[in-house]
N, C-alpha and C positions, 0 to 999 in steps of 0.2 A: 595583238598581245592584250591581256587585261592589264588595267591600270594599276602598275605597281605603287605601293605607298611610298610618298615622300620620306626620306629617312630621318629628317629633322623635325617632322610636323610638329609645331607648339613649343618647340624647344629652343635652344640657345646655342648657335655655332661658336665654339670656342677657339682660341689661339692655341698653337702648338709651339712651346718653347722648351728648348732642353729636354725634351723626351716627355714632356707634361702638358695636359691641356688645360689652359688657364683662360679666365676672364676677368675682363676689367669692369671699371664702374660705369663706363660709357656704352650704350648699345644702339644698333639701328636697325630697321625692319628690312627683312628679305621678302619682297612681293612677287606674287605669280603674273607674270606679264599676260598671261591668257585670261585671267578674270579680275586682275587688279587686287586681288585679296592677300592677306598675311600669310606668309607659310612659316615663318620663324624670325627669331631676334639673332642679331649677329653682334658678338662682343667687339668693340673697337678696340685695337692695341694704342695705348698713350705713348708717349716718350721714352718713358722709363721701360716700358716693354720692349720697344726697338732696342735699347740698350743692351736688355737682358738677352735678347734674340741673337743680336752681333755678338756679344761676349761669349754666348754658348757656342756659336759657330765657330769661333776663332779658337776656343778649348778644344772642341772637336777636331779642329784641323792639325792641332799639335798633338792631340792625344791617340785613342785607340782607331780613329777612322784614318788618320795620317799613318799609321802605322801597317794597315792593312796591304797585302798585295793586290795587284791589278786582278788577279783571277778571284780573290776572294769579295772585291768591291763587285766586280761584274756578277758573281754569283748573287750577291745580295739585291742587284737590281732585277734580276731574273725572278726571284722571290716577289718583288714589288709587282712585277708583270703578273704573275700568278695570282696575287692578292687582289688586284683589279679583276681580273678574270672570275675569281671566285665570287666577287660581290659585283658582277656585272649587272644585274638587274637593279640594284641599289645605285649603281653610277648612272644608267640610264635614266631611272626615275628622277635623281637630283637634278642631271642636266637637262631634262625637258621641264621640269618645275621651274628651275630658273631662268631659262632662256625662251621657253614656248616653241622649240624648235620642232620641225616635224620627228615623230617617233623614228622612222627609217634612217634618217640623218644621224640623230644621237647614237643608234645602234650599230649602223655600219661604218661610221666615219669617227665621230667623237670618241667613244669609249674603245673602240676597238683600236683606232690609232694610238690613244694613250696608253694602252697595253704594248702596243707593238713599239711604240718609241723606247720604253726600257729594254724590251728584248734586243732590239736592232741596235741602240747605242753600246749595251752591254757586249754584244758580239763583235761590233767594230773596234772597241776599245781593247778588249783582249787579244784581237788579231794583230794589233800595232803595238803590243807591249815591248816588243824587242828594240833595243837602241839602234841607231842608224850610225853608220860608220864611214868615215872618210880617211883615207890613210896616207895622205901627204899635205903639206902646207903649201901654199903658193909660191915661197921663195926656195921651194926644191929640199929643204931640210926634212928629215926623216921624222915623222910623228905619226901617232895616232890620233886621231880626232873622231870623238862619238858624241852624240847629243842626246840627251834624255828629256823627256817632257815632264814638266812640273805644274802643279795646280796653280791657277791666279790666286786661289785664298778664298775669301769669302764673298759669294757672289749675290747680289741682289737680282731678283727674278721680279718683274712687274708683268703681268699678265692680263690679257683683255676679256671682255664678256661675250665676244661672238663665237668663240671656239674654247671653251673656258678649260676643259681638261686636256685636249690634245694640245695646245699651245703652251699650257703650263707643263706638260711631259716633255714637249719638244725642246724645252729649256733646260728642266730639272734633270732629265735622264742623261744627257751627256755631260753636263756639269759635275754630276757626281760620279759619272764614268770616269772622268778625268782626275778625280780625287778632291775637288772643292768642297766646300760647304754652302748651304743654302740658307738665305733669309728672302723668304717668298711672299708676296702679296698678290691675291686675286683680284680682280675687279670687285667692288662693292656690290654690284649689280648680280654677280654669279659667285658666292662664297662657298657653294654646296659641294661639289666635285673636289675642290682644292682641300676641304675639311675632310672629306672621305679618303683623298690619298694621303693626309696625313696619318690617319687611323691606319691605313695600309702599311705606310712606310714604318709606324711604330711597330706593328706586329711582324714585319719582315725582320726585324732585329737589327736595323742599322744603329748605330751608336747615338746616344742623347746629343743634340745640339747639330747633327750633320744636317738635317731637314727641319728649319723653323718655319712656321706660317703665321702671318700677322694679318688681320681684317682692319679694313679702314678705308678712308678716302684718299685722295691724291694730294692737291696742293695744300699746304698748311696744314697737313695731317700727316697719318701713317706713312703714305708713299714717299711724301717729301723727306721725312725724317730717315727713312731707309735709304734712299739714293744719295743723300747728303751726309749720311754718318762716315766719320773720318775712318772707320776701320773696316768699312766695306771696300773690297779690292777692285771690283768689277761690276758692270750693271749690263743686264739685258733687259731689253723692253720692246712690246708689242703695243701699238695703238695709235693715238692720232699723231700728226706729224707736229701740232704746235705743243703738246706734252713732250714729245721728243726733244723738241728744241730746249724747252726749259730744262730737263734732265741733262742735257748736254752740257748746259752752262754750269750746272752744280758738279758735274763730273769734271770740268776743265780743273777746278782748284785742286784736285788730287791727281791729276792727268791719269784717270783711270780708263782701262778698257773698257768701250762699249759696243754692244750689237744691238740695232735698231731696225726694226721691221715697223713702217708706219704706213701712212695712208695711201690709197689710190684713186685714181680716175680712169680705170683701164678701158682700152679699145678693144674691139673686135672688127677686123678688116674682112668683109665677105665679098668675094669675086664673082663675077658672074658664071664663071665656069666651076663654082664649086658644087658639091652634091648638096642640092638645096635642101633636102629633107635633114641630111645630117647637121648643116650649118643651123637650121632652124632649132633643131633638138638641141644642139651644142649651145645655141645663144639663149634659149630658154633657161636652161640650166645655169647659164653663166650670169644671167641678169638676176634671176628669182631665187635661186638657191639661198636657202636660209633666210628668206625674206630681204634678199639682197645685202645681207650683212656678214659677208665674207671679203676680206681686203682683196682677194683675188677676183671679186665680180666685176662683171661688165657694166659701166654706166654710159659708154660711148660707143655707138653702133654704126659703123660705116660701112655701106653697101653699094656696090658699083651699079652706075644708074639703070643699065638695061633690066636688073632685076628689082630696082628699088622698090616700085609701088607693091609689087607682089609679095615682096619679103615683109613689108610694113604691116599688110593686111594679115597676112599668116601669123606674125608675131604678135600682133594686137589680138587675134582669134585666140591664141593659146594662151595669153596673160587673161583674158576673159574667163577662160574655162578653167583656170586653176581652182581648186578648192581651197577654201579659207577657214579656218576654224581651230577647234581644239586639237592639238598634235596626237592626242591618245585615240581620236577617232579615225585617224588615217589622212586628215586634212595635208595637203602640198604646201600650203603657206600658212605659218603661225604669225602671230605678232612681232612687232619689234620689241625692242628689250625694255622700254620704259616710256612712260608718259612723255618724258623730256625728249626722248629720240623720236617719238611718234609727232611730237609738235614740230621738231626740227624738219621731217620729211615732210609733212603736210605744208609747212611753210614753203619749202622748195616747189611742191606741187602749185601752190598760189604762184609763187615768182615765176615760175615757168609760163603760166598763162599771161601774167602781166608783161613777161619779155616777148610774147608773141606766138607761144607755142600752140600747136594742134595736138589736143588730147585723143588719140586713137583707143585709148583703154585707160580704165581707172581713174586717177586723179582725186580720190577722196577716201571715205572711210566707209567700208562694208556695213550692211545691216545683217546683224547675225543673231539676233534674239537676246532675250534677257540674260541668260546665263553668261554670255560672253561680252555683255554691254559694257563692263568696266576694263575690258581687255585693251591692249594697245595695238589695234589692227590698222593697217592701212591697204588700200586696193594696190596690186600690181598694176604698174603705169607704164605705158609707151608714150612718148612724145615724139613730134618731128617740128621743123620750121624755124628752129633757133638758129642765128648766127654762132660762129665758134667763139665770139668774144664773150655771150651770154654767160651770166653767172652759172646758170643750172648747167651748162656745158662744162663749165671750168672747175667748179667746185665740189668736193666729195659730199656725196648726199648721204650713202650708207643705208639705203633701202631699196626697195623692189622696184628700181626706175631705171630706164634708158632712155636717151635721145638719140633718133635714127636721123642720120643724114647721108646723102648720096655723094659718090666720088666719080673722077673720071681719071682711070688709070693708076699705075702703081706708084708714081711720085707724088700725086696729090694724095693719096691714101696713107702714104709714109708721113707726109706733112702732116696732115691731120692726126695722127697717130702721135706724132712727137712734139706736137704744140700743146704741151702740157707741163705744168710744174712737177707733176709726179711721173715715176717710172717704174710700175712695180710689175705689171704683168701684160700680156696681150694675145689675142688669139688671133690666127690667119687661117681663113677657109678657101681653099682654091684645090683643083685638081692637077695643076701645073706644078710639077716638082722643082723645075728651075725657078720659077717665080716665088714658090714657099720659102726656098732657102735665101733667094735674093732680099726679099722683103723682111724676113724675120731677122737677118743680120743687120737690117739698117735701123730696126725700131729701139728706142732707146728704153730699156726696160730689163728688169733681172731675169724674168721668164717670159718665153714666147711659145705658146702651143702652136701648133699646125694641125688642123683638122681634129682638134679636140679641145678639151678644157677640164683643168682639175685633176689632169693624170699626173700622180706624184710618185718618183721614186726617191725614197728617203735619204740616199745616198748622194743626191744631186745638189748643187749650191741653190739656196733659197733666199731672196733678198730683193731689193730694190735699188733704183738710182734717184737722183735728185732728191725731193720731198718725200720718196719713199724708203728712204732708211739709209743705213750705213752697215756695211760688212754683210757676209754671206754664213748661213748656218746650213745644217744637212751633212751627214755622213763624216767625212773626214775635214769638210770645213767648219763642222761644230766643235770636233775635237781639236782642231787648230786654234779656235778661239779661246775653248775654255782651258786651254794650258799652253806653257810657253816654252821653248827648247832653251836647255842649257847645254852649251857646248864645253866638252872636257877635252883639254889637249894633253897628250902624254908624250914628251919628247924622248928620243932613244937614240 
């Protein structure tokens, strides 16, 4: 595909409040992680604009939006999906410009899934529109009980920079399908596709105030003002565990419902009886996809001892062979999101060596030529030799790196997998069906893949345990979070 122009080149990304695009007095720069160059300015929402957005969302909740039928709301969400598809190339160009991710990833996953989220949640919400009935009370008296779902109200949606449109739509679509109104803030690193989404929603005909988009930073800024606002009724957040903890304290004052998908330090367990080539290919994907910047990526790889040396050598060879560079040229690995994130990842590369790691591939910055010298690139890296107590093994890096360690038997493998403060995802590679189910059932994680990785059915529960989050989203689980049942009892 030829390079498609960035939709906001040289301009200013505005906030979207009560059906209007508005700018404030303060702006910040949106930078291209591939080159480090300026893409556009972004208007930062101040506290007064946050108040305006929340007030608009509350008016819409009680106004035209709240009066629409379920079928009418769902038809509008399908129009949003159609709007994303009509501007597919603009969305791809914006996502690649903001993130530097491979073009194929943006086209097949980020933008395609963004549209699919609106279609699938519209269909699910319409299918469950009928009330549920229970005909008797527990004491034997005759009564008809039925329950109806009601929206939570004004929902704050805070989304991250690694999968910007996918994770924004993953929250916005079911929240709207359930009749809520939205005040959303994308990451300050990736404001573009969220702004395009606001344009699409505006043209799709949703009433003013239903979807509001605010740009800005987190603590002490736009994000904090949104989640702490007294008239926000619920909060959904994807991002770092420490930020989730801060938001949780803010939500506690109002006893607000929260849904958090947070960090991960995900394990892969590779048994000696696995399909070696499939396990290798799957692990290459799970470690290095999107430059390791996916919450589900693998950072801890445990390999049964008989195939350990062979697997490490093969994984390192594959890591060294990954093409690094401009995503528009077909490179498999782009940059990390920012100079700050690059410095963090390189800091862990240095720390790993200080802790005694052996570096089998990567460990530094690639040499890519003058055109990309200002970009935020790091090498795909494979490490071994660290104890389980090492910081590099225990702390989330969020970059293209893994530590590989040997294990002996199922019990030790499960012990290694569970010895973590996180519990988001895991992968198990084995041909033994019984072992696959035994091991998967013992792993403390919200998602366990057997002989695969990142295979997602949007109807299944998504979320983590421990520091990896609270609650589940996906399919009925999302609809259950974004609405609350009211039971109505009629005595006769």
